[in-house]
C-alpha positions as CSV (number, residue, x, y, z in Angstrom):
1,M,241.7,69.9,150.7
2,R,242.5,66.6,152.5
3,F,241.2,63.0,151.2
4,I,242.3,59.5,151.9
5,H,243.2,57.2,149.1
6,F,243.2,53.3,149.6
7,A,242.8,50.2,147.6
8,D,243.3,46.4,147.3
9,S,241.3,45.7,150.8
10,H,240.2,42.5,149.0
11,I,237.6,41.9,151.7
12,G,236.8,38.1,151.8
13,S,240.4,37.0,151.0
14,W,242.1,34.5,153.5
15,D,238.9,32.5,153.6
16,S,240.8,29.3,154.9
17,V,242.2,31.5,157.6
18,P,239.4,33.3,159.5
19,K,241.7,35.1,161.8
20,L,243.4,36.8,158.9
21,Q,240.2,37.3,157.2
22,E,239.1,39.1,160.3
23,L,242.0,41.5,160.1
24,G,241.1,42.1,156.4
25,I,237.7,43.6,157.5
26,A,239.0,45.2,160.6
27,S,241.5,47.1,158.5
28,L,238.8,48.7,156.5
29,E,236.9,49.5,159.6
30,K,239.9,50.9,160.9
31,V,240.4,53.2,157.9
32,C,237.0,54.4,157.9
33,E,237.1,55.4,161.6
34,E,240.5,57.2,160.8
35,A,238.7,59.1,157.8
36,A,235.9,60.2,160.0
37,S,238.2,61.2,162.8
38,Q,240.5,63.2,160.6
39,K,237.5,64.9,158.9
40,V,238.8,64.4,155.5
41,D,236.8,66.0,152.6
42,F,236.3,62.5,150.8
43,V,237.5,59.1,150.4
44,I,238.8,57.3,147.2
45,I,238.8,53.5,146.7
46,A,240.8,52.5,143.7
47,G,239.4,48.9,143.2
48,D,239.1,45.5,144.7
49,L,237.3,46.3,147.6
50,F,236.2,42.7,147.7
51,D,238.4,39.8,146.8
52,K,235.6,38.2,144.7
53,P,232.2,39.5,143.2
54,F,230.1,37.8,146.0
55,V,231.4,37.3,149.6
56,G,229.6,36.2,152.7
57,F,226.6,38.3,154.1
58,D,228.5,38.8,157.3
59,L,231.4,40.5,155.4
60,I,229.0,42.6,153.3
61,G,227.1,43.6,156.3
62,R,230.3,44.8,158.0
63,T,231.5,46.5,155.0
64,I,228.2,48.4,154.8
65,D,228.7,49.4,158.5
66,A,231.9,50.8,158.0
67,L,231.3,52.7,154.9
68,M,228.3,54.0,156.5
69,K,230.0,55.9,159.2
70,L,231.7,57.7,156.3
71,K,228.1,58.8,155.0
72,Y,226.8,59.7,158.4
73,A,229.8,62.1,158.7
74,K,228.9,63.4,155.2
75,I,232.3,62.3,153.8
76,P,231.6,61.1,150.2
77,I,233.1,57.7,149.0
78,Y,234.3,57.6,145.3
79,L,235.4,54.5,143.9
80,I,236.0,52.3,140.9
81,C,235.6,48.3,140.5
82,G,238.8,46.3,140.3
83,S,239.3,43.1,138.5
84,H,238.4,41.0,141.7
85,D,235.1,43.1,142.3
86,V,233.3,42.0,139.1
87,S,232.3,38.6,137.9
88,V,232.8,37.8,134.1
89,L,228.9,38.5,133.7
90,G,229.3,42.1,135.2
91,E,227.9,41.3,138.5
92,S,229.2,42.7,141.7
93,V,228.4,43.7,145.4
94,V,229.7,47.1,144.5
95,D,226.6,47.8,142.3
96,L,224.3,47.2,145.5
97,L,226.5,49.7,147.4
98,E,226.1,52.3,144.5
99,K,222.3,51.7,144.3
100,A,222.1,52.3,147.9
101,E,223.9,55.6,147.4
102,I,226.7,54.6,149.9
103,V,229.4,55.1,147.2
104,V,229.7,56.8,143.9
105,N,231.1,54.8,141.0
106,V,233.3,57.3,139.1
107,D,234.1,54.7,136.3
108,K,232.4,56.4,133.2
109,T,233.2,53.3,131.0
110,K,231.3,50.8,133.3
111,N,228.4,50.7,130.9
112,L,230.6,50.0,127.8
113,G,231.1,46.5,128.8
114,E,233.9,45.1,126.6
115,S,233.3,47.2,123.8
116,T,235.6,50.1,123.1
117,K,234.3,51.5,119.8
118,N,232.3,54.6,121.4
119,I,235.0,55.3,124.2
120,N,236.3,58.4,122.5
121,T,233.1,60.2,122.0
122,Q,232.2,59.1,125.6
123,T,235.4,60.6,127.2
124,N,235.7,63.7,125.1
125,N,233.1,65.6,127.3
126,S,234.0,67.3,130.5
127,G,230.6,66.4,131.7
128,I,231.8,62.9,132.4
129,F,233.7,63.9,135.7
130,T,232.2,63.6,138.9
131,N,232.7,66.9,140.8
132,D,233.0,66.8,144.6
133,A,230.4,69.5,145.8
134,K,232.4,70.7,148.7
135,T,235.9,70.8,147.3
136,Q,235.1,71.3,143.5
137,A,237.6,68.5,142.8
138,N,236.8,66.7,139.5
139,I,237.2,62.8,139.8
140,I,237.2,60.3,136.9
141,G,238.3,56.7,136.6
142,I,238.6,53.6,134.7
143,G,237.8,50.3,136.6
144,G,240.0,47.3,136.3
145,K,238.7,44.7,134.0
146,R,239.4,41.0,133.9
147,R,242.2,39.8,131.5
148,G,243.4,43.3,131.5
149,L,240.7,44.7,128.9
150,D,241.0,48.1,130.7
151,K,244.3,48.6,128.9
152,F,242.3,49.1,125.7
153,L,240.3,52.0,127.3
154,F,243.4,54.0,128.1
155,G,245.2,56.5,125.7
156,N,242.0,58.2,124.9
157,S,241.4,61.9,125.3
158,I,239.9,63.2,128.2
159,E,239.5,67.0,128.6
160,H,241.2,68.3,131.8
161,P,239.0,70.5,134.0
162,N,240.3,73.8,135.5
163,S,240.0,72.5,139.1
164,Y,242.1,70.0,141.0
165,A,241.7,66.7,139.0
166,I,242.1,63.0,140.2
167,F,242.3,59.9,137.7
168,V,241.4,56.8,139.4
169,F,242.6,53.5,137.7
170,H,243.5,49.9,138.5
171,N,246.4,48.8,136.4
172,L,250.3,48.4,136.4
173,V,252.3,51.3,134.9
174,S,255.2,49.8,133.0
175,E,257.6,52.8,134.0
176,I,257.0,52.5,137.7
177,L,256.7,48.9,138.2
178,G,257.5,47.1,135.0
179,Q,261.0,45.9,136.3
180,E,259.6,44.6,139.6
181,F,256.7,42.8,138.0
182,P,258.0,41.7,134.5
183,F,255.4,39.1,134.0
184,I,252.3,41.4,134.6
185,E,251.2,43.2,131.4
186,G,250.2,46.8,132.1
187,I,250.1,50.1,130.6
188,T,252.8,52.6,129.8
189,L,252.6,56.3,131.3
190,N,251.7,57.9,128.1
191,Q,248.5,55.7,127.9
192,L,247.3,57.7,131.0
193,P,245.5,61.0,130.4
194,Q,247.7,63.9,131.0
195,K,247.7,67.1,133.2
196,F,245.8,65.5,136.2
197,D,247.0,66.4,139.5
198,Y,246.6,63.1,141.2
199,Y,246.6,59.7,140.1
200,A,244.9,57.3,142.3
201,A,246.4,53.8,141.4
202,S,245.9,50.2,142.5
203,H,246.1,46.5,141.6
204,I,249.6,46.2,142.3
205,H,250.2,45.5,146.1
206,I,253.0,47.7,146.8
207,R,253.6,51.1,148.1
208,K,255.0,53.5,145.6
209,I,254.7,57.3,145.0
210,V,256.3,58.9,141.9
211,D,256.1,62.5,140.9
212,F,255.7,62.8,136.9
213,N,254.9,66.5,136.6
214,S,258.1,67.1,134.7
215,R,256.4,64.9,131.9
216,G,253.2,66.3,131.9
217,Y,251.3,64.3,134.6
218,G,251.0,64.7,138.4
219,V,252.0,62.3,141.2
220,V,251.1,58.8,140.7
221,V,250.4,56.8,143.9
222,Y,250.1,53.1,144.8
223,P,249.0,53.1,148.4
224,G,249.5,49.2,148.9
225,P,247.0,46.7,150.0
226,L,244.8,47.7,153.0
227,F,245.9,44.3,154.4
228,P,248.4,41.8,153.0
229,T,246.6,39.1,150.8
230,N,249.3,36.5,151.0
231,I,252.3,35.2,152.8
232,D,254.8,36.9,150.6
233,E,253.0,40.2,151.2
234,L,252.9,39.5,155.0
235,R,256.6,39.0,155.0
236,K,257.5,42.0,152.9
237,L,254.9,44.7,154.0
238,E,253.9,43.3,157.4
239,S,250.9,45.6,157.7
240,G,248.5,47.3,155.3
241,S,248.4,50.9,154.4
242,Y,246.7,53.9,152.9
243,V,247.6,57.5,152.1
244,I,246.3,60.9,153.2
245,V,246.6,63.6,150.6
246,S,246.8,67.3,151.5
247,T,246.5,69.7,148.6
248,S,247.6,73.4,148.0
249,E,247.1,75.7,145.2
250,N,249.7,78.6,144.1
251,K,248.6,80.8,140.9
252,G,246.4,78.1,139.7
253,K,248.8,75.3,140.1
254,F,247.9,72.4,142.5
255,A,250.4,70.5,144.6
256,S,249.9,67.2,146.4
257,Q,251.5,66.1,149.8
258,V,251.2,62.5,150.4
259,E,251.6,60.7,153.6
260,V,251.6,56.8,153.7
261,C,249.8,55.6,156.9
262,E,250.3,52.0,158.0
263,I,247.6,49.7,159.6
264,K,249.4,47.9,162.4
265,L,246.9,45.5,163.8
266,K,249.3,42.7,164.6
267,G,253.0,42.1,164.5
268,V,254.5,39.6,162.1
269,F,257.4,37.4,162.8
270,E,259.2,34.9,160.5
271,I,261.1,31.6,161.6
272,K,263.2,30.2,159.1
273,A,264.3,26.5,159.3
274,K,266.4,24.1,157.2
275,V,264.7,20.7,157.1
276,E,268.3,19.1,156.8
277,L,268.8,20.2,160.4
278,D,267.1,19.8,163.7
279,I,263.9,22.0,163.1
280,N,262.8,22.1,166.7
281,A,266.3,23.4,167.7
282,Q,266.2,26.0,165.0
283,I,262.6,27.2,166.1
284,N,263.9,27.5,169.8
285,N,266.9,29.5,168.6
286,Q,264.6,32.0,166.8
287,T,261.7,32.5,169.1
288,K,261.1,35.7,170.9
289,D,257.9,37.3,172.1
290,L,255.5,35.5,169.7
291,K,252.4,36.2,171.8
292,D,249.5,37.6,169.7
293,K,251.6,37.8,166.6
294,I,251.2,36.4,163.1
295,V,253.9,33.7,162.9
296,I,255.3,32.5,159.6
297,L,257.3,29.2,159.6
298,T,259.2,29.2,156.6
299,L,260.8,25.7,155.6
300,K,263.6,25.3,153.2
301,G,265.9,22.6,151.8
302,K,265.7,19.1,150.9
303,T,264.2,16.0,152.7
304,N,266.0,13.3,150.7
305,G,262.8,11.1,151.3
306,K,262.5,11.8,155.1
307,Q,258.7,12.9,156.0
308,I,258.4,16.1,157.7
309,E,255.8,16.2,160.4
310,I,254.7,19.8,160.1
311,K,251.8,19.5,162.9
312,E,254.7,18.7,165.4
313,Y,256.2,22.0,164.8
314,V,252.9,23.9,164.8
315,R,252.1,22.4,168.1
316,A,255.4,23.5,169.6
317,L,254.8,27.1,168.3
318,E,251.4,27.3,169.8
319,S,252.9,27.2,173.1
320,F,254.2,30.7,172.5
321,E,250.4,31.8,172.0
322,P,250.7,33.4,168.7
323,Y,247.7,35.1,166.8
324,C,248.1,32.4,164.1
325,I,250.6,30.3,162.3
326,L,251.3,30.3,158.7
327,I,253.6,27.4,156.8
328,N,255.6,28.8,154.1
329,N,256.8,25.9,152.5
330,K,259.8,26.1,150.1
331,I,261.0,22.5,150.4
332,E,262.2,21.5,147.1
333,D,260.9,17.9,147.1
334,S,257.7,18.9,148.8
335,D,255.6,16.3,146.5
336,I,256.7,13.5,148.9
337,I,255.9,15.4,152.1
338,K,252.9,14.8,153.9
339,I,251.2,18.0,155.2
340,D,247.9,18.5,156.9
341,Y,247.2,22.0,155.4
342,Q,244.3,22.9,157.7
343,Q,246.6,22.1,160.6
344,S,249.4,23.9,159.1
345,G,247.7,27.2,158.5
346,E,248.6,27.4,154.7
347,C,245.8,29.3,153.2
348,V,243.8,28.0,150.1
349,E,245.2,30.7,147.9
350,E,248.7,29.5,148.8
351,I,248.1,26.0,148.1
352,E,246.3,26.7,144.7
353,R,249.2,28.9,143.8
354,R,251.9,26.3,144.5
355,A,249.9,23.6,142.8
356,I,249.6,25.5,139.7
357,E,253.1,26.3,139.7
358,E,254.0,22.6,140.0
359,I,251.6,22.0,137.1
360,A,253.4,24.4,134.9
361,K,256.6,22.5,135.3
362,T,255.0,19.2,134.0
363,E,255.6,18.0,130.4
364,I,251.9,17.4,129.8
365,H,251.2,21.2,130.4
366,Q,253.9,22.3,127.9
367,Q,252.5,19.9,125.5
368,M,249.2,21.2,125.9
369,C,250.4,24.8,125.4
370,A,251.8,23.5,122.1
371,D,248.7,21.7,121.0
372,F,246.2,24.6,122.0
373,G,248.3,27.5,121.1
374,F,248.0,29.2,124.4
375,N,248.4,28.9,128.2
376,Q,246.4,26.7,129.8
377,L,247.2,27.7,133.3
378,E,246.0,31.6,132.6
379,I,242.4,30.0,132.0
380,L,242.8,27.7,135.0
381,K,243.3,30.8,137.4
382,T,240.2,32.7,135.7
383,L,238.1,29.7,136.0
384,M,239.1,29.0,139.6
385,N,238.4,32.6,140.6
386,N,235.1,32.9,138.8
387,L,233.6,29.5,139.5
388,N,234.0,29.7,143.3
389,L,230.4,30.0,143.6
390,E,227.5,29.2,145.9
391,K,223.7,28.3,145.4
392,Q,221.8,31.4,146.2
393,D,218.7,31.2,148.1
394,G,215.7,30.1,146.0
395,E,217.8,29.2,143.2
396,T,216.9,25.8,141.7
397,N,219.7,23.2,140.8
398,A,219.0,23.7,137.0
399,A,219.3,27.4,137.3
400,F,222.6,27.1,139.4
401,E,223.9,24.8,136.8
402,A,223.0,27.0,134.1
403,R,224.6,29.9,135.7
404,V,227.9,28.0,136.1
405,V,227.8,26.7,132.5
406,N,227.2,30.3,131.4
407,I,230.2,31.9,133.2
408,F,232.3,28.9,132.0
409,K,231.3,29.8,128.2
410,T,231.8,33.5,128.7
411,I,235.4,32.8,129.9
412,I,236.2,30.6,127.2
413,K,234.7,32.8,124.5
414,A,236.7,35.8,126.0
415,K,239.8,33.9,125.0
416,N,239.1,34.2,121.4
417,E,239.9,30.5,121.0
418,K,236.8,29.9,118.3
419,S,238.5,26.4,118.0
420,L,239.0,25.5,121.6
421,F,236.6,22.8,122.0
422,D,237.4,21.3,118.6
423,K,240.9,21.2,119.8
424,I,240.0,19.6,123.1
425,G,237.9,16.8,121.1
426,E,240.8,16.2,118.8
427,S,243.2,15.7,121.9
428,Q,240.6,13.4,123.7
429,Q,240.5,11.3,120.3
430,K,244.2,11.0,120.3
431,I,244.2,9.8,123.9
432,V,241.5,7.4,123.1
């Protein structure tokens, strides 16, 4: 038996850098072509197929075209939703793919919403597994839920079938990645159901394969993102990746051989420059063959009040005909630097991330955390991700406004801060 496992394609990311957004969807098309060419038995997508619950129609269309190649080749696609795939109201493009019978959602908790009281009775039944007709492999998963709610669904007993069994999940396992990502709350190994042969993991954008057979688990695999979703990932990974898994059986015991496959669509080259020195000279000393490559210009140091003209350096690099240019701004006093972000190539996600980091350092944010009793930035990130909405065809202004307000209220209520609005009111009165 052979199957492909990939995750975190985040179709629709890099929306401010169209050339990189193109590489994201091209990576999905590439892996689907490879699956059809290799004639694998099935494909597993372990969450975050999309970067947001609803993306542009052109991206949805190309996603469908890519997945349909597998359907025409009679290669089933089994998936779960990731935390990016589903809105706070439970809406997702993945639902449309499932209803069109393009994919099979193996998340058997998807209809439970955020309630976990019936999870034990739901999962104590071997009938919940999705059985692959050709290979008889049994597959089940738990989708990634916003605010990490999926962690409450782990640790419940799931009866292991006699055939090769795959558990699909979208979360961080502390024993594997806890030290590398200490600020991300995940699950422990013992919260995963035991005795599965393969654990198709995702959510953390890193390539990692760990064999836990000695502890009663099979191999746990993080295949990495299908395409890097930010500058740091481009620097570290350079390309997207997926895995091809080949299985063997000996006296009723299964073994999994995992091969990591990279999707190298464009080369990545980083140029590092200190702003205290002649930036043009530093760029000229580091430039090689940049044609058709993703070029990252990393600026570090202190300006001491000097204005940095980013556009000038971008124009200099453009003469080498790169695929695109990204600015990795690590200048310490960047608050006094004037940068044309659209010209510099820095994506919206990077700008937002950096802005949030700056807010976190301010006294007013620290005071708000003390007044309200929880981290305001956590809500800010959730709101920004979920309220990036567009008015739908035929939707009235009143209906659109009501939908936005409903999403906002849902997010706030999910924080279990019953007195949040009272606290905000009290804060405003103090200011007045």
